[in-house]
C-alpha positions as CSV (number, residue, x, y, z in Angstrom):
1,X,101.2,111.1,165.7
2,X,101.8,111.5,169.5
3,X,99.7,108.3,169.9
4,X,102.8,106.4,168.1
5,X,105.3,107.5,171.3
6,X,105.4,104.5,173.8
7,X,107.1,105.1,177.3
8,X,108.2,102.1,179.1
9,X,110.0,102.0,182.6
10,X,112.3,99.0,182.6
11,X,114.9,98.3,185.6
12,X,114.9,102.0,186.4
13,X,115.3,103.0,183.0
14,X,113.0,104.7,180.5
15,X,112.8,103.2,177.1
16,X,110.9,105.8,174.7
17,X,109.7,103.9,171.3
18,X,108.6,105.9,168.4
19,X,106.6,104.3,166.0
20,X,107.3,105.4,162.3
21,X,106.8,105.1,158.9
22,X,109.6,105.2,157.0
23,X,108.2,107.4,154.2
24,X,106.1,109.8,156.4
25,X,106.8,113.6,156.9
26,X,105.0,113.4,160.3
27,X,107.0,110.6,161.3
28,X,110.2,112.9,160.8
29,X,108.9,115.8,162.6
30,X,107.7,113.4,165.4
31,X,111.1,112.2,165.9
32,X,112.6,115.6,165.9
33,X,110.1,116.9,168.7
34,X,110.6,113.7,170.9
35,X,114.4,113.7,171.0
36,X,114.6,117.6,171.5
37,X,112.0,117.6,174.4
38,X,113.4,114.1,176.0
39,X,117.1,114.7,175.4
40,X,117.8,110.9,175.8
41,X,121.3,109.3,176.7
42,X,121.0,107.0,173.7
43,X,119.3,107.0,170.5
44,X,118.5,103.6,168.8
45,X,117.6,103.6,164.9
46,X,116.5,100.7,163.0
47,X,119.6,100.4,160.7
48,X,122.3,98.1,160.5
49,X,125.9,99.4,159.6
50,X,125.7,98.8,156.1
51,X,122.2,100.7,155.8
52,X,123.6,103.4,158.1
53,X,126.4,104.2,155.9
54,X,124.0,103.9,152.4
55,X,121.8,106.4,153.9
56,X,123.9,108.8,154.7
57,X,125.5,108.5,151.2
58,X,122.8,108.3,148.9
59,X,125.2,108.2,146.0
60,X,126.8,105.1,147.6
61,X,125.9,102.9,144.5
62,X,128.4,105.0,142.3
63,X,131.1,103.2,143.8
64,X,129.9,99.7,143.7
65,X,132.1,97.3,141.7
66,X,129.7,95.1,139.8
67,X,132.8,92.5,139.2
68,X,133.5,92.4,142.9
69,X,129.5,91.7,143.4
70,X,129.7,88.8,141.0
71,X,132.9,87.2,142.7
72,X,131.6,87.6,146.1
73,X,128.5,85.7,145.2
74,X,126.3,88.6,146.4
75,X,124.2,89.1,143.2
76,X,120.9,88.0,144.7
77,X,121.5,90.2,147.8
78,X,122.2,93.3,145.4
79,X,119.1,92.5,143.5
80,X,116.8,92.1,146.5
81,X,118.1,95.4,148.3
82,X,117.6,97.3,144.8
83,X,114.1,96.0,144.5
84,X,113.4,96.8,148.3
85,X,114.8,100.5,147.8
86,X,113.2,101.0,144.5
87,X,109.8,100.2,146.2
88,X,110.5,102.7,149.2
89,X,111.7,105.1,147.0
90,X,108.4,105.1,144.7
91,X,106.2,105.6,147.9
92,X,108.3,108.4,149.3
93,X,108.5,110.1,146.0
94,X,104.6,110.2,146.1
95,X,104.9,111.6,149.4
96,X,107.6,114.2,148.5
97,X,110.2,112.9,151.2
98,X,113.4,111.3,151.2
99,X,113.1,107.4,152.0
100,X,114.6,107.0,155.5
101,X,114.5,110.4,156.6
102,X,113.1,109.8,160.0
103,X,116.2,107.6,160.5
104,X,118.4,110.7,159.3
105,X,116.5,113.2,161.7
106,X,117.4,110.6,164.5
107,X,120.9,110.7,163.6
108,X,121.0,114.3,163.4
109,X,119.4,114.7,166.4
110,X,121.4,112.4,168.4
111,X,124.3,114.4,167.5
112,X,122.5,117.7,168.7
113,X,121.7,116.5,171.8
114,X,125.0,114.5,172.5
115,X,123.1,111.3,172.6
116,X,125.1,107.9,171.8
117,X,123.8,106.7,168.4
118,X,123.1,103.0,168.2
119,X,122.7,100.9,165.1
120,X,120.0,98.4,166.4
121,X,118.9,96.3,163.4
122,X,120.5,92.8,162.4
123,X,122.3,93.0,159.3
124,X,120.1,92.7,156.3
125,X,122.3,90.0,154.6
126,X,121.8,87.9,157.7
127,X,118.2,88.2,157.5
128,X,118.0,87.9,153.9
129,X,120.3,84.5,154.1
130,X,118.2,83.1,157.1
131,X,115.1,83.6,155.0
132,X,116.7,81.9,151.8
133,X,117.8,78.9,153.5
134,X,114.3,78.3,155.0
135,X,112.7,78.2,151.7
136,X,111.9,75.7,148.9
137,X,113.1,76.2,145.3
138,X,109.7,76.9,144.3
139,X,109.3,79.6,147.1
140,X,112.5,81.2,146.3
141,X,111.3,81.6,142.7
142,X,107.9,83.3,144.1
143,X,109.8,85.3,146.6
144,X,112.1,86.8,144.1
145,X,109.1,87.8,141.5
146,X,107.5,89.3,144.4
147,X,110.0,91.6,145.1
148,X,110.2,92.9,141.2
149,X,106.2,93.0,141.2
150,X,105.5,94.9,144.0
151,X,103.0,97.9,143.4
152,X,102.6,100.7,145.7
153,X,99.3,102.0,144.1
154,X,98.3,105.4,142.4
155,X,97.8,107.6,145.5
156,X,98.7,107.4,149.1
157,X,95.5,107.8,151.2
158,X,95.7,108.8,155.1
159,X,94.6,105.0,155.7
160,X,97.5,103.9,153.4
161,X,100.0,106.1,155.4
162,X,98.5,104.3,158.8
163,X,99.0,101.1,157.5
164,X,102.7,101.7,156.7
165,X,102.9,102.4,160.4
166,X,101.9,98.9,160.9
167,X,103.8,97.1,158.2
168,X,107.3,96.2,157.8
169,X,108.7,97.8,154.5
170,X,109.9,94.6,153.3
171,X,106.7,92.7,154.2
172,X,104.8,95.5,152.3
173,X,106.8,94.9,149.4
174,X,105.8,91.5,149.3
175,X,102.1,90.9,148.7
176,X,100.2,88.8,151.3
177,X,103.7,87.9,153.0
178,X,101.7,85.7,155.7
179,X,100.0,84.0,153.5
180,X,102.4,83.3,150.5
181,X,105.5,83.0,152.6
182,X,104.4,82.0,156.4
183,X,108.2,80.9,157.3
184,X,109.2,84.6,156.3
185,X,107.2,86.3,159.1
186,X,109.0,84.7,161.8
187,X,112.5,85.8,160.5
188,X,111.6,89.0,159.1
189,X,109.4,90.5,162.0
190,X,109.6,88.3,165.2
191,X,113.4,87.7,165.2
192,X,114.2,91.3,164.4
193,X,111.8,92.3,167.3
194,X,113.9,90.1,169.3
195,X,117.3,91.5,167.8
196,X,116.1,95.3,168.3
197,X,114.7,94.8,171.9
198,X,118.1,93.2,172.7
199,X,120.0,96.4,171.2
200,X,117.4,98.6,172.8
201,X,118.3,97.3,176.4
202,X,122.0,97.3,175.6
203,X,122.1,100.8,174.9
204,X,124.0,103.0,177.4
205,X,122.3,105.5,179.5
206,X,118.9,105.7,181.9
207,X,116.8,107.3,179.1
208,X,116.9,105.6,175.7
209,X,114.8,106.7,172.5
210,X,114.4,104.2,169.6
211,X,113.0,105.0,166.0
212,X,111.2,102.2,164.8
213,X,109.1,100.9,162.0
214,X,105.8,100.6,163.2
215,X,105.5,97.0,162.4
216,X,108.0,96.3,165.3
217,X,106.6,98.3,168.0
218,X,104.2,95.7,169.3
219,X,106.5,92.8,169.5
220,X,109.3,95.2,171.0
221,X,107.2,96.1,173.6
222,X,106.9,92.3,174.7
223,X,110.5,91.4,174.1
224,X,112.1,94.2,176.3
225,X,110.8,92.0,179.4
226,X,112.2,88.8,178.0
227,X,115.8,87.6,177.5
228,X,117.2,87.0,173.9
229,X,120.0,85.0,172.5
230,X,121.9,87.2,169.9
231,X,124.3,84.5,168.9
232,X,121.3,82.3,167.8
233,X,119.6,85.1,166.1
234,X,122.8,85.8,164.0
235,X,123.4,82.2,163.2
236,X,122.9,81.3,159.5
237,X,121.6,77.7,158.9
238,X,124.1,75.9,156.5
239,X,122.5,74.5,153.1
240,X,120.6,71.5,153.5
241,X,122.5,68.0,153.2
242,X,120.2,66.8,150.9
243,X,121.1,69.8,148.6
244,X,124.6,69.3,149.1
245,X,124.6,65.7,148.4
246,X,122.6,66.3,145.3
247,X,125.3,69.0,144.2
248,X,127.8,66.6,143.9
249,X,126.0,63.6,143.3
250,X,124.9,65.0,140.1
251,X,128.4,65.8,138.4
252,X,129.8,62.5,139.8
253,X,127.0,60.4,138.2
254,X,127.3,62.6,135.1
255,X,130.9,61.7,135.0
256,X,130.4,57.8,135.9
257,X,127.8,57.6,132.9
258,X,130.4,59.1,130.6
259,X,133.4,56.8,131.9
260,X,131.1,53.8,131.2
261,X,130.4,55.0,128.0
262,X,133.9,54.8,127.0
263,X,134.1,51.1,128.4
264,X,131.2,50.3,125.9
265,X,133.1,52.2,122.9
266,X,135.2,55.0,122.5
267,X,132.3,56.1,119.8
268,X,129.6,56.2,122.6
269,X,131.9,58.1,125.1
270,X,132.6,60.7,122.8
271,X,129.0,61.1,121.7
272,X,128.2,61.7,125.4
273,X,130.9,64.3,125.7
274,X,129.6,65.8,122.6
275,X,125.9,65.7,124.0
276,X,127.0,67.4,127.3
277,X,129.0,70.2,125.6
278,X,126.4,70.8,123.0
279,X,123.1,70.9,125.6
280,X,124.9,72.8,128.5
281,X,127.0,75.5,126.4
282,X,123.8,75.9,123.8
283,X,121.4,76.7,126.3
284,X,123.9,78.7,128.7
285,X,124.7,80.6,125.3
286,X,121.2,81.2,124.3
287,X,120.0,82.7,127.7
288,X,123.0,84.9,127.7
289,X,122.0,86.1,124.0
290,X,118.6,86.6,125.1
291,X,119.7,88.8,127.8
292,X,121.4,90.7,125.1
293,X,124.7,90.0,126.4
294,X,128.0,91.0,124.4
295,X,129.0,88.2,121.7
296,X,132.0,87.5,123.8
297,X,130.0,86.9,126.8
298,X,127.8,84.6,124.6
299,X,130.9,82.7,123.9
300,X,132.0,82.7,127.2
301,X,128.9,80.9,128.6
302,X,129.1,78.3,125.9
303,X,133.1,77.9,126.5
304,X,132.6,77.5,130.4
305,X,129.1,76.1,130.8
306,X,130.2,72.4,130.2
307,X,132.9,72.7,132.7
308,X,131.2,74.5,135.5
309,X,128.0,72.2,135.3
310,X,130.1,69.4,136.9
311,X,131.7,71.6,139.3
312,X,129.5,72.5,141.9
313,X,131.8,75.4,143.4
314,X,131.7,77.2,140.3
315,X,128.9,78.9,138.3
316,X,128.8,79.9,134.6
317,X,127.2,83.2,135.4
318,X,129.8,84.4,137.4
319,X,132.3,83.9,134.6
320,X,129.9,85.4,131.8
321,X,129.2,88.3,134.3
322,X,132.7,89.3,134.6
323,X,133.2,89.3,131.2
324,X,130.1,91.4,130.5
325,X,130.8,93.8,133.0
326,X,134.7,94.5,131.7
327,X,133.3,94.5,128.1
328,X,130.4,97.0,129.0
329,X,131.5,98.8,132.0
330,X,128.3,100.5,133.7
331,X,128.5,104.2,133.3
332,X,127.6,106.7,136.1
333,X,124.2,107.4,134.6
334,X,123.4,103.5,134.9
335,X,124.0,103.7,138.5
336,X,121.9,106.8,138.7
337,X,119.1,105.1,137.0
338,X,119.2,101.6,139.0
339,X,116.0,102.4,141.2
340,X,114.1,103.6,138.4
341,X,115.2,101.1,135.6
342,X,114.6,97.9,138.0
343,X,111.1,98.5,138.0
344,X,110.6,97.5,134.2
345,X,111.6,94.9,131.9
346,X,113.1,97.4,129.5
347,X,115.3,99.0,132.4
348,X,116.9,95.4,132.7
349,X,118.0,95.5,129.3
350,X,118.9,99.4,128.9
351,X,120.9,99.7,132.0
352,X,124.3,98.2,132.0
353,X,124.5,97.4,135.7
354,X,121.4,95.8,135.7
355,X,122.0,93.8,132.6
356,X,124.9,92.2,133.9
357,X,123.0,91.2,137.2
358,X,120.7,89.7,134.6
359,X,123.2,88.0,132.3
360,X,124.7,86.3,135.7
361,X,121.5,85.1,136.6
362,X,120.0,83.7,133.3
363,X,123.3,82.0,132.2
364,X,123.2,80.2,135.5
365,X,119.2,79.3,134.8
366,X,120.5,78.1,131.1
367,X,123.4,76.0,132.1
368,X,121.2,74.4,134.9
369,X,118.6,73.7,132.4
370,X,121.1,72.3,130.0
371,X,122.6,70.1,132.8
372,X,119.3,68.0,133.2
373,X,118.6,67.7,129.3
374,X,122.1,66.8,128.6
375,X,122.1,64.0,131.6
376,X,118.9,62.6,129.9
377,X,120.7,62.6,126.5
378,X,123.8,61.1,127.6
379,X,121.8,58.2,129.6
380,X,119.8,57.8,126.3
381,X,123.0,57.3,124.5
382,X,124.0,54.3,126.5
383,X,121.0,52.4,124.7
């Protein structure tokens, strides 16, 4: 493991990079030895503020307000974080270690030697949003499925452990990431190499130790001698203009067609409205019911879908999810079981926390599908 320590001289300062596997006992011991021996002025860890608090408080999920998650439109980020955390935990369990233990050791050792602790990684939501905005719809679906279908294998060999030193944890969770998602590699690895290098250079003191996932060390060794633009690395691209136009064009077109139907005859107009309510409401309710939503959640989907589908700033799943979470509040046991239950289809249906997230997603899919079918139906009724 000593081969995974790299010392770099940079403008009169000493930068020490420690390449770790996030689930390796040897990496934990290496971090402890290096910091105790070098007694650096600063210790940089590959964490952002959110993950820093989460890793220090493993029970942080117990305080999660599922309704607030829905209201803040963070269902996808919640699911992605849970899937990644679950994958890491499954590998760590096979190695009998707490996930992220090397980062915890870095935090502890930094305090012991009086070093300044630097949270050097980019906010994970910024990273995920930059990825999300770069992908087409089909690629988003494939990414989402890859996160939940990630397999860690039956046994962890020495070769597997070495590969974890060379691969980012999220990249490892998504099979063949470079092949399936070439756009992600740049954001997930290269951009974060730049961000991490920038924060390492900004760390105070003449001697800095940086604890990093092994995948980032080669890139950071190069980036330390380059300049980086933090503002550009934190910039979140807006949704595509074409998507925004389409998002508003469909509701406007639907309303226009219905108004034109009333110009032909009141019977045609009311028939079109009926078709819109029937298809959008029924499919949203059906998808909610398939997700084992409460009867009142199913009813909520039926009632709100016809209205939310013609208002791009609203989503059927938000209302349905809030009703479901209010009627069937997730228990402490549900929260404790999240990372285990998220790995199975059964878990999504039996765990109240995960079921709420599932219902939000499924209600939105059902109402969206209903929009296209209802649109075809109201056009048909003109003729």
